C-alpha positions in Angstrom: -35.5 48.6 -84.2 -35.8 45.0 -85.2 -34.6 42.3 -82.8 -34.5 38.6 -83.3 -34.0 37.2 -79.8 -33.8 33.2 -80.6 -31.5 32.0 -83.3 -29.2 29.0 -83.6 -26.0 28.1 -85.2 -23.5 25.2 -85.9 -22.6 25.7 -82.2 -25.7 23.6 -81.5 -28.3 22.3 -84.0 -28.4 25.0 -86.6 -26.9 24.5 -90.1 -25.0 27.9 -90.4 -21.8 29.1 -88.6 -22.2 31.8 -86.3 -20.5 34.3 -88.8 -22.9 33.5 -91.7 -25.9 33.8 -88.9 -24.7 37.4 -88.5 -24.4 38.1 -92.1 -27.8 36.9 -92.8 -28.9 39.0 -89.9 -27.6 42.1 -91.7 -29.1 41.2 -94.9 -32.4 40.8 -93.2 -32.1 44.2 -91.9 -32.0 43.4 -88.2 -30.5 45.6 -85.6 -30.0 43.0 -82.7 -29.7 39.3 -82.8 -29.5 37.0 -79.8 -27.5 33.8 -80.5 -29.1 31.2 -78.3 -27.6 27.7 -79.0 -28.8 25.0 -76.9 -26.8 24.7 -73.4 -23.5 26.4 -74.8 -22.1 30.0 -75.7 -19.3 28.4 -78.2 -20.5 30.4 -80.9 -20.6 33.7 -79.4 -16.8 34.9 -80.1 -17.3 33.9 -83.9 -20.5 35.9 -84.1 -19.3 38.9 -82.1 -16.2 39.0 -84.7 -18.8 38.9 -87.6 -21.4 41.3 -86.2 -20.8 44.2 -88.4 -23.9 46.5 -88.1 -25.8 44.0 -86.0 -25.6 44.0 -82.3 -25.1 40.5 -80.7 -27.1 39.9 -77.5 -25.3 37.1 -75.9 -27.7 34.2 -75.2 -28.4 30.5 -74.8 -31.5 28.0 -74.8 -31.3 26.4 -71.7 -32.5 22.6 -71.2 -35.0 22.2 -68.5 -37.7 19.7 -67.3 -40.9 20.5 -65.5 -43.0 17.7 -64.3 -41.3 15.2 -66.3 -41.5 17.0 -69.6 -39.1 19.0 -71.7 -39.0 22.8 -71.4 -36.8 25.5 -72.8 -35.6 28.7 -71.2 -33.9 31.4 -73.1 -31.4 33.1 -71.1 -29.4 36.4 -71.9 -26.7 38.5 -70.7 -25.5 36.0 -68.1 -21.7 35.0 -67.2 -21.3 31.7 -68.7 -18.0 31.0 -66.4 -20.2 31.5 -63.2 -19.0 28.2 -61.5 -22.5 26.7 -60.8 -24.0 27.5 -64.1 -20.8 26.3 -66.0 -20.9 23.0 -64.1 -24.7 22.5 -64.9 -24.1 23.4 -68.6 -21.1 20.7 -68.8 -23.4 18.1 -67.2 -26.1 18.9 -69.7 -23.8 18.6 -72.6 -22.3 15.5 -71.5 -25.6 13.8 -70.9 -26.6 14.9 -74.5 -23.8 12.7 -76.0 -25.0 9.7 -73.9 -28.5 10.3 -74.9 -27.7 10.7 -78.6 -25.8 7.3 -78.4 -28.7 5.5 -76.8 -31.1 6.9 -79.5 -28.9 5.8 -82.3 -28.8 2.3 -80.7 -32.7 2.2 -80.5 -32.8 3.2 -84.2 -30.4 0.4 -85.2 -33.0 -1.9 -83.3 -35.8 -0.5 -85.5 -33.7 -1.2 -88.6 -32.3 2.3 -89.3 -28.9 2.3 -90.7 -27.3 5.1 -88.7 -24.1 5.0 -86.6 -22.9 7.2 -83.8 -20.0 8.0 -86.1 -22.3 9.6 -88.7 -24.1 11.6 -86.0 -20.8 12.6 -84.6 -19.5 13.9 -87.9 -22.7 15.9 -88.7 -22.5 17.4 -85.3 -18.8 18.1 -85.3 -17.8 20.4 -82.4 -21.4 21.3 -81.8 -23.7 20.4 -78.9 -25.3 17.2 -80.0 -28.9 17.2 -80.4 -31.7 15.4 -82.1 -31.6 17.4 -85.3 -28.1 15.8 -86.0 -29.7 12.6 -85.6 -32.5 13.5 -87.9 -30.1 14.5 -90.5 -28.4 11.4 -90.3 -31.4 9.6 -90.6 -32.4 11.5 -93.7 -28.8 10.8 -95.5 -29.4 7.0 -94.8 -32.7 7.1 -96.7 -34.7 6.1 -93.7 -36.8 9.3 -94.0 -37.1 11.9 -96.9 -36.3 14.7 -94.9 -35.1 15.5 -91.1 -38.4 16.9 -90.1 -39.9 13.6 -90.5 -37.9 12.1 -87.6 -39.8 14.2 -85.2 -42.7 11.9 -85.0 -44.0 9.2 -82.4 -42.6 6.7 -85.1 -39.0 7.9 -84.5 -37.3 10.6 -82.1 -40.3 12.9 -81.1 -41.0 13.0 -77.4 -42.3 9.6 -76.5 -41.5 8.1 -79.8 -40.0 4.6 -80.6 -36.4 5.8 -80.4 -36.8 8.6 -77.9 -34.5 8.8 -75.0 -34.7 11.3 -72.0 -31.6 13.2 -70.8 -30.6 15.3 -67.8 -32.1 18.9 -67.6 -32.6 21.6 -65.0 -35.8 22.2 -63.0 -36.8 25.6 -64.5 -36.7 27.3 -61.1 -33.3 26.1 -60.6 -32.4 27.5 -64.1 -33.8 31.0 -63.4 -31.8 31.0 -60.0 -28.6 30.1 -61.8 -29.1 32.7 -64.5 -30.0 35.5 -62.2 -27.0 34.4 -60.1 -24.8 34.9 -63.1 -26.1 38.3 -63.8 -28.8 37.3 -66.5 -32.4 37.2 -67.3 -34.8 34.2 -68.5 -37.6 34.1 -70.9 -39.7 31.1 -71.2 -39.3 29.7 -74.9 -42.4 29.1 -77.1 -44.8 28.2 -74.2 -47.7 27.5 -76.7 -45.8 26.0 -79.7 -46.1 22.4 -80.7 -45.0 20.1 -78.0 -45.0 22.8 -75.4 -48.6 23.6 -75.3 -48.9 21.4 -72.1 -47.5 24.3 -70.1 -50.3 25.8 -68.0 -50.8 29.4 -67.0 -50.4 28.3 -63.4 -47.0 26.8 -64.0 -45.9 30.3 -65.6 -47.3 32.2 -62.8 -45.1 30.2 -60.4 -42.0 30.8 -62.4 -42.8 34.5 -62.7 -42.9 34.6 -58.8 -39.3 33.3 -58.7 -37.8 35.7 -61.3 -38.8 34.7 -64.9 -38.3 38.0 -67.0 -40.5 37.3 -70.2 -42.5 35.1 -72.4 -41.8 34.3 -75.9 -44.9 35.4 -77.5 -43.8 36.0 -81.3 -42.8 32.5 -82.6 -43.4 31.0 -85.8 -45.2 28.0 -84.3 -47.7 29.9 -82.1 -51.0 30.9 -83.5 -52.4 34.3 -83.3 -55.0 33.1 -80.7 -52.0 31.8 -78.6 -50.5 34.9 -79.0 -53.2 37.2 -77.8 -53.5 34.9 -74.8 -49.8 35.1 -73.9 -49.9 38.8 -74.4 -52.6 39.1 -72.0 -50.7 36.6 -69.5 -47.5 38.6 -69.9 -49.4 41.8 -69.1 -51.1 40.3 -66.0 -47.7 38.8 -64.7 -45.7 41.9 -65.6 -43.6 39.7 -68.0 -41.9 41.1 -71.1 -43.3 39.8 -74.3 -40.5 38.8 -76.6 -40.2 37.4 -80.2 -37.8 35.4 -82.1 -37.6 33.3 -85.4 -36.4 30.2 -83.8 -34.1 29.9 -87.0 -32.0 26.8 -87.4 -30.8 27.7 -91.0 -31.9 25.2 -93.8 -33.8 23.1 -91.2 -36.4 25.9 -90.8 -36.1 27.4 -94.3 -33.9 30.4 -93.4 -36.5 32.2 -91.4 -34.2 34.7 -89.5 -35.9 38.0 -88.7 -39.5 36.4 -89.3 -40.5 37.0 -85.8 -39.1 40.0 -83.7 -39.2 41.8 -80.4 -40.3 45.3 -80.2 -37.9 48.1 -79.2 -39.9 48.7 -76.0 -39.9 45.1 -74.9 -36.2 44.8 -75.7 -35.3 47.7 -73.5 -37.7 46.4 -70.9 -35.7 43.1 -71.0 -32.4 44.8 -70.6 -33.7 46.8 -67.5 -34.5 43.5 -65.9 -30.7 42.4 -65.7 -29.9 42.1 -62.0 -27.7 45.0 -60.6 -24.3 43.9 -59.0 -24.9 43.6 -55.2 
């Protein structure tokens, strides 16, 4: 069985509609795909309708903040209509818009000819994120490709045009997802800007209900994967894998990293049982 448990669509910052994501998943020979758009489940209905031979695992990548730094939490099989979780998601999405507008203003002050209208047009009905701003910057000619926006010169964390936003404490996120009947996995804890997350911090999250660690991710080295597997074993966490595919922004890598059948079944077994 091949399961890719970290995939994005145009419901957030991917470049392919949910239906096309599912069609690509079938062509890639996947059995399971988790659609994990940022802070939204808006793409699930379309993905489910187009799933075909591929099973859809309902998911989301939830925005968190720990010790003042951005952290991402993958959530699966939760009830998105659970009142407390739904209210927090709405607040996160609203603040994303305010933050994106502020970043566009900062870019204008740096001489980049990008407007909020351009960013909004690229995002459409999706949850707005930095990749939409990056694409607008590339369209304007300020940078050659969207990837170049994610530096300290522009909109990377701490960059000249970076603006923070509202996000959940990860303990609160774990509690909310569990209360909504779901499970959580810490996303790419040793990839790029997330390498600051310590084993001690992960241990504390495991103690309050974290179910898994995303071990198999394109931006995590073999050495880091080995360390994460050992940590997952020590903390009785599920070692998962996902491509973190964003369509053309990540060179269509859907299915490039997967979760084993054993780990997938283990993750499903961690779903809280109704009281």
